[in-house]
C-alpha positions in Angstrom: 0.0 0.0 0.0 1.3 3.4 -1.0 -0.1 6.8 0.1 0.0 9.2 -2.8 -1.4 12.7 -3.5 -2.5 14.5 -6.6 -3.2 18.2 -7.1 -5.3 19.4 -10.0 -5.1 23.1 -10.7 -7.7 24.5 -13.0 -8.9 28.0 -14.1 -11.4 28.3 -11.2 -10.5 25.7 -8.6 -7.7 23.7 -7.2 -8.3 20.1 -5.9 -6.3 17.8 -3.7 -6.7 14.0 -3.5 -4.8 11.9 -1.0 -5.3 8.2 -1.5 -4.0 4.8 -0.5 -3.1 2.8 -3.6 -2.7 -1.0 -3.5 -1.0 -2.0 -6.9 -1.4 -5.7 -6.1 -5.1 -5.6 -5.5 -5.6 -2.7 -8.0 -7.5 -0.6 -5.5 -7.5 3.1 -4.6 -9.0 4.3 -1.3 -9.6 8.1 -0.8 -8.1 9.4 2.4 -8.9 13.0 1.8 -10.5 15.0 -1.0 -10.5 18.8 -1.0 -11.5 21.5 -3.4 -11.0 25.3 -3.1 -12.2 28.0 -5.4 -9.2 30.2 -6.2 -10.4 31.9 -9.5 -6.9 31.6 -11.0 -8.2 32.7 -14.4 -10.0 35.7 -13.1 -9.5 38.6 -15.6 -7.3 36.6 -18.0 -9.7 37.2 -20.9 -9.4 40.9 -20.4 -5.7 41.3 -19.6 -4.0 38.2 -21.0 -2.3 37.7 -17.6 -2.8 35.9 -14.3 -3.4 38.6 -11.7 -1.2 38.9 -8.6 -4.2 38.3 -6.3 -5.2 35.1 -8.2 -1.7 33.8 -8.0 -1.5 34.5 -4.3 -4.8 32.7 -3.7 -3.5 29.7 -5.6 -0.2 29.7 -3.8 -1.9 29.8 -0.5 -4.0 26.8 -1.4 -1.0 24.8 -2.6 0.8 25.6 0.6 -2.1 24.4 2.6 -2.3 21.2 0.4 1.4 20.6 1.0 0.9 20.7 4.7 -2.0 18.3 4.3 0.1 15.9 2.3 2.8 16.0 4.9 0.4 15.5 7.8 -1.2 12.6 6.1 2.1 11.0 5.2 1.8 11.1 1.4 4.9 9.3 0.0 4.6 10.9 -3.5 2.7 13.9 -4.8 
């Protein structure tokens, strides 16, 4: 059994999944699943750039997710 984590960063939200994977049995069991709305793409259509505020919100979420991964003992992210 291996504990792994995955982060999916989209235009509007960022998600974290921490799961236990058993390659022998071919099973995956969710340990924690989280989603935060960060609005990373806010204003991009108008400016062509990611805003400083959007980047800060996304960075804060990833820092929180990193702490969660460490607390839950994820071996790989």
